[in-house]
PDB file of N, CA, C and O in Angstrom:
ATOM      1  N   MET A   1    -108.043 -39.871-132.972  1.00  0.00           N
ATOM      2  CA  MET A   1    -107.798 -40.983-132.073  1.00  0.00           C
ATOM      3  C   MET A   1    -108.452 -42.277-132.589  1.00  0.00           C
ATOM      4  O   MET A   1    -107.819 -43.333-132.620  1.00  0.00           O
ATOM      5  N   GLU A   2    -109.716 -42.177-132.990  1.00  0.00           N
ATOM      6  CA  GLU A   2    -110.405 -43.359-133.497  1.00  0.00           C
ATOM      7  C   GLU A   2    -109.800 -43.838-134.813  1.00  0.00           C
ATOM      8  O   GLU A   2    -109.727 -45.040-135.072  1.00  0.00           O
ATOM      9  N   LEU A   3    -109.369 -42.895-135.635  1.00  0.00           N
ATOM     10  CA  LEU A   3    -108.747 -43.259-136.908  1.00  0.00           C
ATOM     11  C   LEU A   3    -107.460 -44.041-136.670  1.00  0.00           C
ATOM     12  O   LEU A   3    -107.208 -45.044-137.337  1.00  0.00           O
ATOM     13  N   GLU A   4    -106.660 -43.591-135.738  1.00  0.00           N
ATOM     14  CA  GLU A   4    -105.413 -44.294-135.434  1.00  0.00           C
ATOM     15  C   GLU A   4    -105.692 -45.701-134.910  1.00  0.00           C
ATOM     16  O   GLU A   4    -104.989 -46.647-135.266  1.00  0.00           O
ATOM     17  N   ALA A   5    -106.701 -45.840-134.076  1.00  0.00           N
ATOM     18  CA  ALA A   5    -107.068 -47.165-133.560  1.00  0.00           C
ATOM     19  C   ALA A   5    -107.523 -48.068-134.703  1.00  0.00           C
ATOM     20  O   ALA A   5    -107.174 -49.248-134.744  1.00  0.00           O
ATOM     21  N   ALA A   6    -108.306 -47.508-135.637  1.00  0.00           N
ATOM     22  CA  ALA A   6    -108.769 -48.291-136.781  1.00  0.00           C
ATOM     23  C   ALA A   6    -107.595 -48.724-137.655  1.00  0.00           C
ATOM     24  O   ALA A   6    -107.565 -49.852-138.148  1.00  0.00           O
ATOM     25  N   LYS A   7    -106.631 -47.829-137.845  1.00  0.00           N
ATOM     26  CA  LYS A   7    -105.443 -48.174-138.632  1.00  0.00           C
ATOM     27  C   LYS A   7    -104.653 -49.292-137.963  1.00  0.00           C
ATOM     28  O   LYS A   7    -104.169 -50.201-138.638  1.00  0.00           O
ATOM     29  N   GLU A   8    -104.522 -49.229-136.648  1.00  0.00           N
ATOM     30  CA  GLU A   8    -103.802 -50.276-135.923  1.00  0.00           C
ATOM     31  C   GLU A   8    -104.511 -51.620-136.043  1.00  0.00           C
ATOM     32  O   GLU A   8    -103.864 -52.660-136.158  1.00  0.00           O
ATOM     33  N   ILE A   9    -105.833 -51.596-136.017  1.00  0.00           N
ATOM     34  CA  ILE A   9    -106.599 -52.833-136.174  1.00  0.00           C
ATOM     35  C   ILE A   9    -106.390 -53.403-137.569  1.00  0.00           C
ATOM     36  O   ILE A   9    -106.171 -54.604-137.723  1.00  0.00           O
ATOM     37  N   LEU A  10    -106.458 -52.543-138.596  1.00  0.00           N
ATOM     38  CA  LEU A  10    -106.219 -53.014-139.965  1.00  0.00           C
ATOM     39  C   LEU A  10    -104.821 -53.604-140.111  1.00  0.00           C
ATOM     40  O   LEU A  10    -104.644 -54.646-140.743  1.00  0.00           O
ATOM     41  N   ALA A  11    -103.836 -52.941-139.529  1.00  0.00           N
ATOM     42  CA  ALA A  11    -102.463 -53.434-139.603  1.00  0.00           C
ATOM     43  C   ALA A  11    -102.344 -54.815-138.967  1.00  0.00           C
ATOM     44  O   ALA A  11    -101.648 -55.689-139.483  1.00  0.00           O
ATOM     45  N   GLU A  12    -103.019 -54.996-137.861  1.00  0.00           N
ATOM     46  CA  GLU A  12    -102.961 -56.284-137.175  1.00  0.00           C
ATOM     47  C   GLU A  12    -103.706 -57.360-137.957  1.00  0.00           C
ATOM     48  O   GLU A  12    -103.213 -58.480-138.097  1.00  0.00           O
ATOM     49  N   VAL A  13    -104.882 -57.031-138.463  1.00  0.00           N
ATOM     50  CA  VAL A  13    -105.686 -58.004-139.211  1.00  0.00           C
ATOM     51  C   VAL A  13    -104.974 -58.446-140.484  1.00  0.00           C
ATOM     52  O   VAL A  13    -104.926 -59.637-140.793  1.00  0.00           O
ATOM     53  N   PHE A  14    -104.418 -57.478-141.228  1.00  0.00           N
ATOM     54  CA  PHE A  14    -103.756 -57.799-142.486  1.00  0.00           C
ATOM     55  C   PHE A  14    -102.280 -58.151-142.299  1.00  0.00           C
ATOM     56  O   PHE A  14    -101.592 -58.512-143.254  1.00  0.00           O
ATOM     57  N   ARG A  15    -101.801 -58.041-141.044  1.00  0.00           N
ATOM     58  CA  ARG A  15    -100.392 -58.322-140.727  1.00  0.00           C
ATOM     59  C   ARG A  15     -99.450 -57.488-141.594  1.00  0.00           C
ATOM     60  O   ARG A  15     -98.529 -58.004-142.228  1.00  0.00           O
ATOM     61  N   ILE A  16     -99.718 -56.166-141.598  1.00  0.00           N
ATOM     62  CA  ILE A  16     -98.908 -55.230-142.366  1.00  0.00           C
ATOM     63  C   ILE A  16     -98.504 -54.063-141.474  1.00  0.00           C
ATOM     64  O   ILE A  16     -99.020 -53.901-140.368  1.00  0.00           O
ATOM     65  N   ARG A  17     -97.564 -53.244-141.976  1.00  0.00           N
ATOM     66  CA  ARG A  17     -97.119 -52.064-141.229  1.00  0.00           C
ATOM     67  C   ARG A  17     -98.135 -50.941-141.344  1.00  0.00           C
ATOM     68  O   ARG A  17     -98.927 -50.907-142.286  1.00  0.00           O
ATOM     69  N   LEU A  18     -98.113 -50.016-140.379  1.00  0.00           N
ATOM     70  CA  LEU A  18     -99.019 -48.872-140.406  1.00  0.00           C
ATOM     71  C   LEU A  18     -98.825 -48.043-141.679  1.00  0.00           C
ATOM     72  O   LEU A  18     -99.790 -47.500-142.217  1.00  0.00           O
ATOM     73  N   SER A  19     -97.604 -47.946-142.152  1.00  0.00           N
ATOM     74  CA  SER A  19     -97.361 -47.199-143.388  1.00  0.00           C
ATOM     75  C   SER A  19     -98.074 -47.854-144.570  1.00  0.00           C
ATOM     76  O   SER A  19     -98.514 -47.162-145.489  1.00  0.00           O
ATOM     77  N   GLU A  20     -98.190 -49.176-144.551  1.00  0.00           N
ATOM     78  CA  GLU A  20     -98.903 -49.876-145.617  1.00  0.00           C
ATOM     79  C   GLU A  20    -100.408 -49.642-145.519  1.00  0.00           C
ATOM     80  O   GLU A  20    -101.098 -49.584-146.537  1.00  0.00           O
ATOM     81  N   VAL A  21    -100.912 -49.509-144.298  1.00  0.00           N
ATOM     82  CA  VAL A  21    -102.325 -49.173-144.112  1.00  0.00           C
ATOM     83  C   VAL A  21    -102.594 -47.792-144.695  1.00  0.00           C
ATOM     84  O   VAL A  21    -103.581 -47.596-145.404  1.00  0.00           O
ATOM     85  N   ASP A  22    -101.718 -46.835-144.399  1.00  0.00           N
ATOM     86  CA  ASP A  22    -101.866 -45.491-144.947  1.00  0.00           C
ATOM     87  C   ASP A  22    -101.873 -45.530-146.480  1.00  0.00           C
ATOM     88  O   ASP A  22    -102.671 -44.847-147.122  1.00  0.00           O
ATOM     89  N   GLU A  23    -100.989 -46.322-147.048  1.00  0.00           N
ATOM     90  CA  GLU A  23    -100.907 -46.453-148.504  1.00  0.00           C
ATOM     91  C   GLU A  23    -102.188 -47.078-149.059  1.00  0.00           C
ATOM     92  O   GLU A  23    -102.697 -46.638-150.090  1.00  0.00           O
ATOM     93  N   MET A  24    -102.706 -48.094-148.384  1.00  0.00           N
ATOM     94  CA  MET A  24    -103.930 -48.764-148.800  1.00  0.00           C
ATOM     95  C   MET A  24    -105.091 -47.758-148.822  1.00  0.00           C
ATOM     96  O   MET A  24    -105.879 -47.735-149.768  1.00  0.00           O
ATOM     97  N   ILE A  25    -105.188 -46.940-147.789  1.00  0.00           N
ATOM     98  CA  ILE A  25    -106.251 -45.939-147.707  1.00  0.00           C
ATOM     99  C   ILE A  25    -106.073 -44.880-148.791  1.00  0.00           C
ATOM    100  O   ILE A  25    -107.038 -44.489-149.449  1.00  0.00           O
ATOM    101  N   ARG A  26    -104.839 -44.419-148.974  1.00  0.00           N
ATOM    102  CA  ARG A  26    -104.562 -43.408-150.000  1.00  0.00           C
ATOM    103  C   ARG A  26    -104.937 -43.920-151.385  1.00  0.00           C
ATOM    104  O   ARG A  26    -105.557 -43.202-152.170  1.00  0.00           O
ATOM    105  N   CYS A  27    -104.569 -45.142-151.679  1.00  0.00           N
ATOM    106  CA  CYS A  27    -104.888 -45.725-152.986  1.00  0.00           C
ATOM    107  C   CYS A  27    -106.393 -45.867-153.180  1.00  0.00           C
ATOM    108  O   CYS A  27    -106.908 -45.679-154.282  1.00  0.00           O
ATOM    109  N   ARG A  28    -107.080 -46.196-152.114  1.00  0.00           N
ATOM    110  CA  ARG A  28    -108.540 -46.336-152.187  1.00  0.00           C
ATOM    111  C   ARG A  28    -109.186 -45.010-152.573  1.00  0.00           C
ATOM    112  O   ARG A  28    -110.069 -44.971-153.429  1.00  0.00           O
ATOM    113  N   PHE A  29    -108.745 -43.924-151.939  1.00  0.00           N
ATOM    114  CA  PHE A  29    -109.305 -42.616-152.246  1.00  0.00           C
ATOM    115  C   PHE A  29    -108.933 -42.167-153.653  1.00  0.00           C
ATOM    116  O   PHE A  29    -109.755 -41.570-154.349  1.00  0.00           O
ATOM    117  N   GLU A  30    -107.710 -42.445-154.078  1.00  0.00           N
ATOM    118  CA  GLU A  30    -107.301 -42.088-155.438  1.00  0.00           C
ATOM    119  C   GLU A  30    -108.118 -42.854-156.468  1.00  0.00           C
ATOM    120  O   GLU A  30    -108.537 -42.286-157.476  1.00  0.00           O
ATOM    121  N   ALA A  31    -108.347 -44.129-156.224  1.00  0.00           N
ATOM    122  CA  ALA A  31    -109.122 -44.949-157.147  1.00  0.00           C
ATOM    123  C   ALA A  31    -110.552 -44.425-157.237  1.00  0.00           C
ATOM    124  O   ALA A  31    -111.138 -44.408-158.319  1.00  0.00           O
ATOM    125  N   GLU A  32    -111.108 -44.003-156.128  1.00  0.00           N
ATOM    126  CA  GLU A  32    -112.460 -43.457-156.121  1.00  0.00           C
ATOM    127  C   GLU A  32    -112.510 -42.143-156.881  1.00  0.00           C
ATOM    128  O   GLU A  32    -113.471 -41.877-157.602  1.00  0.00           O
ATOM    129  N   ASP A  33    -111.474 -41.314-156.724  1.00  0.00           N
ATOM    130  CA  ASP A  33    -111.423 -40.023-157.394  1.00  0.00           C
ATOM    131  C   ASP A  33    -111.388 -40.158-158.912  1.00  0.00           C
ATOM    132  O   ASP A  33    -111.999 -39.356-159.619  1.00  0.00           O
ATOM    133  N   ILE A  34    -110.682 -41.160-159.417  1.00  0.00           N
ATOM    134  CA  ILE A  34    -110.576 -41.311-160.869  1.00  0.00           C
ATOM    135  C   ILE A  34    -111.589 -42.318-161.421  1.00  0.00           C
ATOM    136  O   ILE A  34    -111.618 -42.590-162.621  1.00  0.00           O
ATOM    137  N   GLY A  35    -112.411 -42.861-160.536  1.00  0.00           N
ATOM    138  CA  GLY A  35    -113.476 -43.760-160.979  1.00  0.00           C
ATOM    139  C   GLY A  35    -113.007 -45.107-161.459  1.00  0.00           C
ATOM    140  O   GLY A  35    -113.660 -45.724-162.300  1.00  0.00           O
ATOM    141  N   SER A  36    -111.886 -45.580-160.944  1.00  0.00           N
ATOM    142  CA  SER A  36    -111.353 -46.865-161.426  1.00  0.00           C
ATOM    143  C   SER A  36    -111.606 -48.004-160.447  1.00  0.00           C
ATOM    144  O   SER A  36    -110.890 -49.005-160.474  1.00  0.00           O
ATOM    145  N   MET A  37    -112.593 -47.874-159.598  1.00  0.00           N
ATOM    146  CA  MET A  37    -112.874 -48.936-158.626  1.00  0.00           C
ATOM    147  C   MET A  37    -113.364 -50.209-159.299  1.00  0.00           C
ATOM    148  O   MET A  37    -113.118 -51.307-158.799  1.00  0.00           O
ATOM    149  N   GLY A  38    -114.053 -50.077-160.425  1.00  0.00           N
ATOM    150  CA  GLY A  38    -114.562 -51.255-161.096  1.00  0.00           C
ATOM    151  C   GLY A  38    -115.838 -51.776-160.466  1.00  0.00           C
ATOM    152  O   GLY A  38    -116.415 -52.747-160.955  1.00  0.00           O
ATOM    153  N   SER A  39    -116.285 -51.151-159.396  1.00  0.00           N
ATOM    154  CA  SER A  39    -117.506 -51.545-158.722  1.00  0.00           C
ATOM    155  C   SER A  39    -118.417 -50.333-158.641  1.00  0.00           C
ATOM    156  O   SER A  39    -118.068 -49.319-158.037  1.00  0.00           O
ATOM    157  N   GLU A  40    -119.573 -50.446-159.246  1.00  0.00           N
ATOM    158  CA  GLU A  40    -120.486 -49.317-159.268  1.00  0.00           C
ATOM    159  C   GLU A  40    -121.279 -49.184-157.979  1.00  0.00           C
ATOM    160  O   GLU A  40    -121.931 -48.161-157.769  1.00  0.00           O
ATOM    161  N   ASP A  41    -121.245 -50.192-157.106  1.00  0.00           N
ATOM    162  CA  ASP A  41    -122.034 -50.122-155.877  1.00  0.00           C
ATOM    163  C   ASP A  41    -121.320 -49.340-154.773  1.00  0.00           C
ATOM    164  O   ASP A  41    -121.899 -49.102-153.713  1.00  0.00           O
ATOM    165  N   GLY A  42    -120.070 -48.940-155.013  1.00  0.00           N
ATOM    166  CA  GLY A  42    -119.349 -48.141-154.035  1.00  0.00           C
ATOM    167  C   GLY A  42    -118.756 -48.929-152.881  1.00  0.00           C
ATOM    168  O   GLY A  42    -118.206 -48.339-151.951  1.00  0.00           O
ATOM    169  N   LEU A  43    -118.857 -50.251-152.925  1.00  0.00           N
ATOM    170  CA  LEU A  43    -118.322 -51.078-151.847  1.00  0.00           C
ATOM    171  C   LEU A  43    -116.833 -51.313-152.034  1.00  0.00           C
ATOM    172  O   LEU A  43    -116.323 -51.275-153.154  1.00  0.00           O
ATOM    173  N   TRP A  44    -116.147 -51.553-150.936  1.00  0.00           N
ATOM    174  CA  TRP A  44    -114.728 -51.870-150.986  1.00  0.00           C
ATOM    175  C   TRP A  44    -114.562 -53.270-151.544  1.00  0.00           C
ATOM    176  O   TRP A  44    -115.426 -54.122-151.341  1.00  0.00           O
ATOM    177  N   PRO A  45    -113.467 -53.521-152.244  1.00  0.00           N
ATOM    178  CA  PRO A  45    -113.211 -54.875-152.733  1.00  0.00           C
ATOM    179  C   PRO A  45    -112.979 -55.833-151.575  1.00  0.00           C
ATOM    180  O   PRO A  45    -112.589 -55.416-150.485  1.00  0.00           O
ATOM    181  N   GLN A  46    -113.220 -57.123-151.813  1.00  0.00           N
ATOM    182  CA  GLN A  46    -113.034 -58.116-150.768  1.00  0.00           C
ATOM    183  C   GLN A  46    -111.564 -58.341-150.436  1.00  0.00           C
ATOM    184  O   GLN A  46    -111.233 -58.735-149.317  1.00  0.00           O
ATOM    185  N   GLU A  47    -110.689 -58.096-151.391  1.00  0.00           N
ATOM    186  CA  GLU A  47    -109.261 -58.355-151.204  1.00  0.00           C
ATOM    187  C   GLU A  47    -108.456 -57.118-151.507  1.00  0.00           C
ATOM    188  O   GLU A  47    -108.843 -56.292-152.333  1.00  0.00           O
ATOM    189  N   PHE A  48    -107.321 -56.998-150.823  1.00  0.00           N
ATOM    190  CA  PHE A  48    -106.381 -55.917-151.075  1.00  0.00           C
ATOM    191  C   PHE A  48    -105.053 -56.526-151.455  1.00  0.00           C
ATOM    192  O   PHE A  48    -104.638 -57.537-150.890  1.00  0.00           O
ATOM    193  N   CYS A  49    -104.393 -55.914-152.406  1.00  0.00           N
ATOM    194  CA  CYS A  49    -103.091 -56.390-152.820  1.00  0.00           C
ATOM    195  C   CYS A  49    -102.115 -55.210-152.740  1.00  0.00           C
ATOM    196  O   CYS A  49    -102.242 -54.237-153.484  1.00  0.00           O
ATOM    197  N   LEU A  50    -101.162 -55.306-151.846  1.00  0.00           N
ATOM    198  CA  LEU A  50    -100.157 -54.261-151.710  1.00  0.00           C
ATOM    199  C   LEU A  50     -98.901 -54.688-152.451  1.00  0.00           C
ATOM    200  O   LEU A  50     -98.334 -55.749-152.191  1.00  0.00           O
ATOM    201  N   GLU A  51     -98.484 -53.847-153.372  1.00  0.00           N
ATOM    202  CA  GLU A  51     -97.265 -54.144-154.109  1.00  0.00           C
ATOM    203  C   GLU A  51     -96.095 -53.582-153.350  1.00  0.00           C
ATOM    204  O   GLU A  51     -96.162 -52.451-152.868  1.00  0.00           O
ATOM    205  N   GLY A  52     -95.050 -54.319-153.230  1.00  0.00           N
ATOM    206  CA  GLY A  52     -93.926 -53.811-152.460  1.00  0.00           C
ATOM    207  C   GLY A  52     -92.701 -54.402-152.859  1.00  0.00           C
ATOM    208  O   GLY A  52     -91.651 -54.080-152.304  1.00  0.00           O
TER     209      GLY A  52
END
């Protein structure tokens, strides 16, 4: 329930569809798994770019 509410908030803040929020989260986890975040501090990047 809380996860869905958080996704809805992200969708509203970034003005994107819920499916794009899911994609953003999926990509974040994949990037962390392969170590390609480019940030050693483990913080999320300030900007997100969704290709579509």
